[in-house]
N, C-alpha and C positions, 0 to 999 in steps of 0.2 A: 102294607108296604110290600112291594115286590121288587126283588133284585133282578135287573135284566143285564147288568154289565159287571164283569169281574175283572179286576186288574191285578196281575201278579207282578209284584215288584221284584226285580232280579238284581238290582244294584242299589246300594245304599250310598246316597250322596251326602258328603260331609263338607263342612265349611273348610275352605282351603286358604282363606285370607289369614295370615299370621296375626295381624293386629286384632281382628275380630275374635280369633281363637283365644288370644290373651285376655281380651275383655270378658269373654264368657267364662274363662277360667277364674278370673277375679270375682265375677258375679257369683259363681257357684261356691266360692270359698269365703264370701263376705269381705273381700279385700278391695272393693272398688275405690278408686280415687275420685276426686271431684270431677276430673276430666272424663273418667269412665261414665259417671252418672250423667254428665252433660251430654255425652255421646248417646247414651241410651234414651234420655229424655227427648233428644232431638228427633227420635223416630216415632214419637207419639203423634198420630195424625191430627188429633184435636188441638195440639199445641199451636197457638196463633203465629208463632215464629217459624213453624215448619212449612217448608215448600212442598205442599202435597202434590204428588205426581198425578198426571192425568191417567186414570185407570182405564180409559177408553182406547188408549193407544198402546202399541207394543213398547216394552215387553210385558206390561202389566195386563193388557186385555186378554192375554193367553195364559195368565198365571194359573197354576194348579195348587190347590191347598190339600195337604194330607195331614190330618190331625186325629189324635185319639180322643178328643173332647167333643162330645155330642153337641154341646151348646154352641161351640164355635162352628161346627159343621152345619148346624141348622141356620145360623146367621149367614154363613157363607153361601149356602144354597139359596136362601131367600134373596140375598143381594144378586147372586149370579143369575137367578131366574129373571129378576127385574131388569138386569143389564141385557140379558138375551132378548127379552121382549122388546126393549127399547131399540136394540140394534137391528132386529129383524122386522119390527113393526107388527109383531103378533100380539095377541091378547092373552092374558093369563086368566084362565077360568079356574076358580076354586070350588070344589064340590066336596065339602066335608061329609064323611059317612060314619056310621056306627056299625059295629059288628053285632049281629044278633045270633046267638048260639041256639040251635034248634034242639 
């Protein structure tokens, strides 16, 4: 793996919506109401009742994910690469390699 881009975050964006802040506060403290749980469950993309946004259009197509979790990052990168290849009509070539120490 080679890092060729470094991003320095200079501003911490936090949630500004008072209703969402209250819901997250309840979730952190284990005080969710049935309405809170319903709101959270409505965000699950695999829920058949959820109206999944079209991720190929703005604002979702330009979304950036910053996560401390490697498993999420790996899945996001895999999806983003597939999306990029689809949008640009390019092919994704995968060439696994092994490191041999001499």
